[in-house]
C-alpha positions as CSV (number, residue, x, y, z in Angstrom):
1,M,-11.4,-24.1,6.0
2,R,-9.7,-23.0,2.8
3,T,-11.7,-19.7,2.7
4,I,-10.7,-18.9,6.3
5,R,-7.0,-19.3,5.4
6,Q,-7.5,-17.2,2.3
7,T,-9.4,-14.4,4.2
8,T,-6.9,-14.4,7.1
9,G,-3.9,-14.2,4.7
10,T,-5.5,-11.5,2.6
11,L,-6.5,-9.3,5.6
12,A,-3.0,-9.7,7.1
13,A,-1.4,-8.8,3.7
14,F,-3.7,-5.8,3.4
15,A,-2.9,-4.5,6.9
16,I,0.9,-4.9,6.4
17,A,0.8,-3.4,2.9
18,V,-1.3,-0.4,4.0
19,A,1.0,0.5,6.8
20,T,4.2,0.0,4.8
21,L,2.9,1.9,1.7
22,H,1.6,4.7,3.9
23,W,5.0,5.1,5.5
24,I,6.9,4.9,2.2
25,L,4.6,7.3,0.4
26,G,4.6,9.7,3.4
27,E,8.3,9.8,3.5
28,A,8.5,10.4,-0.3
29,T,6.0,13.2,0.0
30,V,7.9,14.9,2.9
31,H,11.2,14.7,0.9
32,F,9.5,16.1,-2.2
33,E,7.9,18.9,-0.2
34,M,11.3,19.7,1.5
35,W,13.0,19.8,-1.9
36,S,10.3,21.9,-3.6
37,T,10.1,24.5,-0.8
38,G,13.7,24.6,0.1
39,A,13.1,23.6,3.7
40,T,16.1,22.5,5.7
41,S,14.3,20.4,8.3
42,R,10.9,18.8,8.9
43,A,10.1,21.5,11.4
44,D,10.0,24.1,8.6
45,L,7.1,22.2,7.1
46,A,4.9,22.6,10.2
47,N,2.6,25.3,8.6
48,D,2.8,24.0,5.1
49,F,-0.8,23.5,3.8
50,G,0.4,21.8,0.6
51,L,2.0,19.0,2.6
52,G,-1.4,18.2,4.1
53,L,-3.1,18.2,0.7
54,L,-0.4,15.9,-0.7
55,G,-1.0,13.6,2.3
56,L,-4.7,13.6,1.8
57,F,-4.9,13.3,-2.0
58,I,-1.7,11.3,-2.8
59,V,-0.5,9.3,0.2
60,L,-3.9,8.0,1.5
61,P,-5.4,6.9,-1.9
62,G,-2.0,5.5,-3.0
63,S,-1.6,3.4,0.0
64,L,-5.1,2.0,-0.1
65,I,-4.9,1.2,-3.8
66,G,-1.5,-0.4,-3.4
67,A,-2.7,-2.4,-0.5
68,G,-5.8,-3.5,-2.5
69,V,-3.5,-4.7,-5.3
70,A,-1.3,-6.6,-2.8
71,A,-4.4,-8.2,-1.1
72,W,-5.8,-9.2,-4.5
73,W,-2.4,-10.8,-5.4
74,V,-2.3,-12.7,-2.1
75,W,-5.9,-13.9,-2.5
76,R,-5.1,-15.3,-6.0
77,K,-1.9,-17.0,-4.7
78,L,-3.8,-18.6,-1.8
79,S,-6.5,-19.9,-4.1
80,L,-6.3,-23.6,-4.7
81,R,-6.4,-24.6,-8.3
82,E,-8.4,-27.7,-9.3
83,P,-6.1,-30.5,-10.6
84,T,-6.8,-31.7,-14.0
85,N,-6.4,-35.3,-15.2
86,E,-5.7,-34.3,-18.7
87,R,-2.2,-34.6,-20.0
88,V,-0.7,-31.5,-21.5
89,A,1.7,-32.1,-24.3
């Protein structure tokens, strides 16, 4: 039962983190590309090949790595620790 709770919590955290990080990194990438090209609106970036490359090589791996770290952290927090009977001074 403990493993089911751990797995469910970890998968939920991964899904939420991947969506959130993808959105945040995507927005940061669009703003960076608008700043670097001097575009005044998002419509000006419609034919920008560099934006697609940034999305593929920066946003996607960044969101997956960040979500993996978040899932690992949740897995460790949901792990039950064995109580010890030793007194710690």
